[in-house]
N, C-alpha and C positions, 0 to 999 in steps of 0.2 A: 401627313400624320393625322390619325383620327382623334387622338386625344391631345390634351393640352400639355405642353412642356413646362408650363408655369409652376406646377406643383411637384416637379421632379428636378431637384437640384443637379442630379447627375446628367440631365439632358439640357437644362436651361443654359448652363455656361458654354458647353461646346456649340449649342445652337447659335448663340449670340456671336461667337467667334467665326463660325462658318458663314453666317450671313454677311459679316464684314468682309471676309475673304472673297466670297462670290461677288458681292456688290462692287468692290474695288476692281476686280478683274474684268467683269462684264463691260462691253464697249460703251463709252459715254454717249455715242451717237444714237443708242437705242432710246434715250430719254429716261428721265428720272423714274417715271411711274413703272415702265416695263422692267427696268433694271431692279427696282425694289421688289416687285412681285416675283420675278424669276429668281432673285437671290434667296428669298425665303423658300421658294419651292425647291431649289437645289439643296439648301440646308436641310429641310424637312425630309426630302427623299433620301439623302445620305444617311441621316440618323435612323430612318425607318429600315433601311437595308442593312446597315452595319452597326446596329446597337451592340455594345459590349466589345467592339473591335478596338484596336489601338487608335489613338488620336492622330498619329501621322497618316494612317491609311484613310481616315475620314477626310483629312485635308487634301490628300492626293486625289481622292475621288471627286470632291467638289471642285478642285482646281482644274482637273482635266476637263470636266463637263463645262465649266465656265469659259475655259480657253477655247473650246470648240464651238461655243454657242454662236449662232448666226441669227440675229434678231431683226426682223423687218420693222420699219417704223409703223407706229399705230396712232391713229388720231384720237381714239377714245370717245368717239361721238355717241356710241350707243351706251356708254357707261353712265350710271347715275351718280357715281362717286369718282372723285379724283384723289388718289392716294399718293403722297409724296413723302420723302424722308424729312424729318424735322431738322431745321437748321440749328445746330447747337453752338457753333462758334463762328459767328460772322467775321470776326477779326482775322480768321485764318483762311479767308477766301483766296488770297494770293497763293498760299501754300497748297490749297486744294487744287487750284488751277494747274500749278506746275506738276503736282503729283499725278493728276489725271492725264497729263501730256506724256508721261512715261510709258514705256512698253508694258503690256499686261503682266509679264513676268516680274518686272520691277515693282508694279503695284502690289502683286501678290507677296513679294519679298517684304514690302513695307508692312502689310497686314500681319504677317507672321512675326516679323522682327520687332516692330514697335507696338502694335495693338495687342499682340499676344505675349510679347516679351521673350520669344524663343531665341536661343543662341544662334549665331551666324552659321555654325557648322550644321546644326539641325535644319535650319531654313534651307541651306543649299541642298541637303539630302532630300527634303520634301519636294523642292522645285525640280530636282533631277528625276525623282520618282513620278512626277506629273508631266514629264517630257518637256520641260522648259529648256530651250536650246542652250542658254548660257547662264546658269545660276550665279556664277561669279560676277558676270557683268551686271546682272540684276541687282545684286547687293551693292556693287560699286555705284550704280545709278542712285540708289537710296542714300548712300553716303554723300554723294555729290550734291543731291537735293538738300539734305540737312546742312551741309556745309554752306550753302548759299543763304540759309536762314539763320546762321549763327550756331554757336556751340550748344545752346540750350534747345535746339530744335528737336532733338531726340526725346526730350522729356516734356516739352511744352506744346508741340504742334500736333494736330491730328486733323483729318478732313473736317470741313465745316458742316457736312451733312451726315447724320447718323442713321443708317438704314434700319437699325433695331428700334428706332422711335419713329412713329408714323403720324402724319397729319392727314385728316380726311376732310374734303371739301365737297359740298353738294353742288351739282350742275343743274341749271334751269333749261329744260328741253325747249328748243325752238325759240329761245329768247323771250318767252312769254312769262313775265314775273307774276303769275297768279299766286295768291296766298296758299292755295291748296298745294301747288307744286313746291313752293318754298317749304311748307310744313313737311311734305313727303321727303324732300331732300334732307332736311334736318334730322328727321326720324331715322332715315337710312344711314346718315353719318353717325348718329349715336349708336346704332346697331353695329356699324363697322368698327367703332371704337372698342366695343366689348369684344368683337371678334379679333381685333388686333391684339388685345391683351391675352387672348387664348392662343391664337395661332402663332403670333410672333414670339411668345414666350418670355417677354420682358415687359416691365411696366412702361406704358406708352404715354406720350404727350399728344393730345388730340385737339386740333383746332377745328371748329365747326362754323359754317356760315360763309356768306360771301365776303364779309369784311376780312376774314383770315387773320385777325389780330393774334399775336402769339400769347399763349397763356403764361402765367407765372411759373416759377420753378416748382417742380413736384419732388417731394422727398420720399425716398424709399427707406424702410426700416426693417431690420430683422426682428422677429418676435422674441420676447424675453425667453431665454432658455433654448433658443433655436439650435445652439451647438450640441445640445443633448439628443436631438432627434435626427442627426445625420452622422456621417463618418468622415466628412471633410471639414477639418477645423481650420477654416480660413476666415478672412475678414467678412465674408458674406454672412457669417453666423453671429457676428458681434451685434448685440442690441445697442441702441443709442443710449449714452449715459451723459450725465451732467444736468445741472439745475435749469438750463435754458433750452432743453430740447423742444419745448413747446413754443418757443419764440419764433414764429414764422417769419417775422421781418428780419431777424438776425440771420437765420438760416438762408433766407432768400438773398440777402446781401452777399453772403459767402458764395452761394452758387452762381450768382450773376457775376461776381468778381472773377470766378473761375471760367465763366462763359458756358455754363452748363444749364440745361433745362431741367435736368433731374440728377439725382445722386443719392447714394446711400449715406445717411447720417450716422456717424460713429460717436460724436461727442459735441456738446454745446454747453458751455458754462464759463464761470469766472475762475481764472487761474492766476494767482499772484499779481493782482492789479490789472489784469487784461481779460478781455473776452475772447475765447478761443472756440473755433469750430473746426472739427475734423470731418471730412467727407471723402467718400470713395466713389470712383466711377471706373469700372473695368480694371485696367492695369495701373491706375494712378490713384494717389491719395493727395488731397489738398489740405493745407493747414492755413486757416484764415484767422488773423489776429487783429483785434482792435484795442489799442492801448493809448487812448487820449488823442488820437489823431486819425488820419485816413487809414482804412483797413489795409493790412499787408497780407498778400497771398503768396504762399510757397507751394509748389507742386513737386511731388516725388514719385518715383516708381513704387508701386504697391509691394510691400514685402510679401513673399509667398509663404504658405504653410510649409513647415519643414519637419522631417521626422524627429529631429533633435529637440523640437519645442518651438512654439510660436513666439515671435518677439513682441514686446510692448511697443507702443507708438509714443514718440516724444511730443508732449503737449507744449512745454514751455521751458526755456533755459534762461535763468537769471543769475545774479550774483549769489542768490541764496541756494542755488542748486538746480538740478533738472527734475522735472516732474513727468511721469509717464502714465499713459493709459494702458493698463495691463489687459491681456485677454480675459474674457469673462470666466474662464475656468481656472485661472491662476489664483491661488490662495495665499501663497507666501513669497516674499521677496527680501533678499538681503543684498547689501552693496559693500564693496571694498575698493579702496584706491590702489593704483599700481605703485605702491611704495611699501617700505618695510621689508623685513626678511621673509614674512609669510603673510597671506591675506588676512586682514583684520575685518572679518565679516560682521556687519551689524544689521539687525532687522530693520526693515523700512515699513512703516505703516501704510495700509491701503484702505481708502474710504471711497465708496461709490466707484470703484475701479481705478481711482487716481491715487498715485503714490504721494507720500510726503516728499519734500525736497531731498534729492540725493546730492550730497556735496562731495567735492574732490579737492585735494590740496592744490593750491595755486602754484604753478612752476616758478622757480626763481627768476629774477629779472633777466630777460633775454633767453630764458629756457624755451626749448621747443619740444620737450618730451610729452608724449601722450600719457596722461595720468588716469585715464579711465572716465567713468568708473566701470568696474566689473560688476555685473549683476548675476545673482543666482536666484532662479525662479523655481517654484515647485507647484505642480498641479496634481494633488493626490488622487483626483478622480480619473485622470487620464493615465492609462497603463504606459510604462511600469510605475509611474508616480515618482520617479527619481528626479532630483534637482538637475537643472541644466544651466550652463553658464553662458553669458553674453557679455560683449565688450562694446561700450559706447564709443563709436568712431565718428559721431556726427550723423547728419542725415535725419530721416524720419524715424528710424528704428535702430537699436543696437544690432551688432553682428553676432551671429552664433560663433562662439569661440571654441575651437577644437585644438587639442594638443596631442601629437603622436610622438611618443618617445622612441629612441632607438631600440632595436631588438634587445630585450632583457633589461632595458634601462628603467630607472624609477620614474614615476609619474609626477615629475617636478615641473608642472606646467606654469606655475605662478612665476618662478624665477625667469623662465623664458619670456613670458609676456611682459614682465617688468623690464627686462633687457631690451626687448624689441620696442618698447615704448619710446626709447631715446634713439635707437639705432635705425629703425625702419622709416621709410617714407609712407605716410598715411594719406589716403585719398581725401580730398576736401569734402566730397559728397557722401562719405561713409561707405559701408559695404554690407552685403547680406550675410556672408560667411567669411570668417577669418580663421584660417587653418595654419598652425605652426607645426611643421614636421622636422624633428631633430634627426636628420638622416645619417649623421656621422658624429662619433665621439671618439677621441683618441689623443695620442701624443703628437705634439708639434716639436720642431727643433728647439734645442737649448733648454730642455726640461719643461717647456710650457705644455699646457693641456688645452684642447680645443673642442668646441661644440659647434657644428655647422647646422644652421636652420634654413629651411625653405619655407618662406611665408607666402601663402596663397590667399589673395583677396578676391572674392567673387561678388559681383553686383547682382541686382535683381533682374537684369536683362540677360544674364548668362555670360557677360564679359568677365575677364579675369586679368589680374596682373600677378606675377610671381617674382619674389625678391629673395636673394640669398644673403645671409648674414653669418659671419664667422665670429664667434666669441672665443677669445683666448685668455687664459688665466696663468699668470706667472708671479711668484712672490706675493701671493695674496691679492693681486690686483687684476681685475677683469676689464678688458677693452673689447670694443665691437668694431667690425670692419664690414662695410657693405661690399658684396661680391657679385654684383650684376643681377640680371633677371630677364624675364621675357613677358610678353603680353599676348593674350588671346590663344593660349595653348592649354593642353591637358597636363602640363608638368605638375608634379607633386599632388596629383589627385588619384583617385582609384582607377582612372583610365590610363594613367601613365605613372607607375609607382617609382621607377628608377630614375635617378638624376645624379649628375656630377657637377662640381663647381671648382673653379680655380681662381687664385688671386695672389698678388704679391703681398707678403706679410712681413712686418718688421718685428724682429725678435728683440728681447730685452737688451741685447748687446748693441743694438742699432743696425745689425746686418739684416739684409733683405733676403727672403726665400720665396720662391714660387711654390706654393702648396696647392695640391689638388686632392679632393676626396669625393667619394661617391657613396651611394646607399648600399645596402647589403647585397643587392643583386648585381653590383658592378664587379666584374671578374678581372678586368685589366684597364689601366689608364695609359694613354700614349701621349707623351710630350715631345713634340718635334721629331716624331719617328722613333723615339725611344720608349719601349713598352715596359711597364712595371706591373707585375701581377698583383692582384688584390685591389681594394678600394682606396688606396692612399699612395700618393707619389709626391716627391719634393725635389727641387733642384735650385741651384743658384745661378744657372746660366739663363740667358734670355730665351723666353718661350714665345713662339709665334703661333703655335697650333696646339690645341688640346682636344682630345677625343677619348671616348671610353666605349667599352662594349660589355655586354652581359655574358653569362656563361654560354648561352646558345649562339653567341656571336652577333646579337642584334645591337645596333648603335644606340647609345644612351644620350638623352638630352643633356646639353651643357648650359649651365648658367655662368656667364662670364661678363 
């Protein structure tokens, strides 16, 4: 590429991801220097040839070329500079060693799955398009590797060398340490540092000289108002906020605790008796907190920009409530607990991007109900400027809350979320999107009324869980029944709209019925070989098999 990608946000991000992909796939036997240079060449060539093309094609192109690469060892004797990747997390050396021992296809799967946060199905498609022999086996190798490093490996571990950050070292020809040669090597290294910032497209960490001492952490910051000058409203456009953004020692401690040589600063300041730093690096966000003792570091998948509205980041949670760092374009925020007959929205003040404490009712002793809060944000400058709703499920950011009523049904989403607060199983790490689809509403036996909900929770890496909940109302009393679910599927999404669920339900009389209901597209339900037309069926006999079909005869997914 003849021009820099540094000044083009549309190129800088894919460039960084493509370098990671190529670097991990290229054979380690080639040596760090040759892998580094070739990874950048492959990424630059792909972007030069395929600008404006889809991202999957870019990755298939780079992956095919990296898999076919045959690199002869090179001594580098004639080079005046040695360029090597920066070591960013020395503590992960064991993880890096095992990762590099995997097959190239598995290393590619790791880059796409963990460093880019793509869902497993999309990763398998890209690998297959790049002619990787066994995409499923590659994904299984990644899962086995992370399993050996514990449950948190997916979020906490990454290779200890970062090919998008380079160190340059001067070589002394012939072993003659004359001052002239040393000065020439240092000058060349400084020139290479500038070139690295231009060619590599990302802020670089550069070490110069024979000593090779690692530099201190380098902070990257978005310029004030950066979000106004682009079309991608993601975390990369958030300028740093907080009264302590200029405290280099504090920010340095946070980055060193994270094991990073560089990172984008999002916030640094005092929050409710503690010092808090928020930083971002690629697909991860770290929250570093000092509260009168050793600093505490928490690492989360970075929330992605969403069409429904960008989420705030949780700065601190105390008995006084939760405080959030809102996107710089958000001007208004209201909050409401999941209690009462209707949402009691109240305005929440925002100062310097930080909200006032948002409180929620404390559940009764022994209660396990989710109480929120629900948040309603508004960004008048971003079209269409309408409020969007989020639900705090824990984690680094609230989840985008979506409610889809049955065909022709009222938009009574609050009562659904309130009921799900006590009826559903909520993930400990939060979610990126929480979608509640009321796919069926109708009569149950003995005069009861039912509402069947499919709750879909999607995380920042593309994983998902789906849960069915049946609400039944009789004699003014409503109860909830969990009715099964699935994980890692398209169920209850725009990619698979039809669903059916079945469960044993206890009527007010104490009798048990097996009820099954489906979405509008379900044409017939079959219970143990007995088919009932329409989206609803009921029996009191034992049921061993449940299936359903749409009008064209296609099988419908079953939650059981």
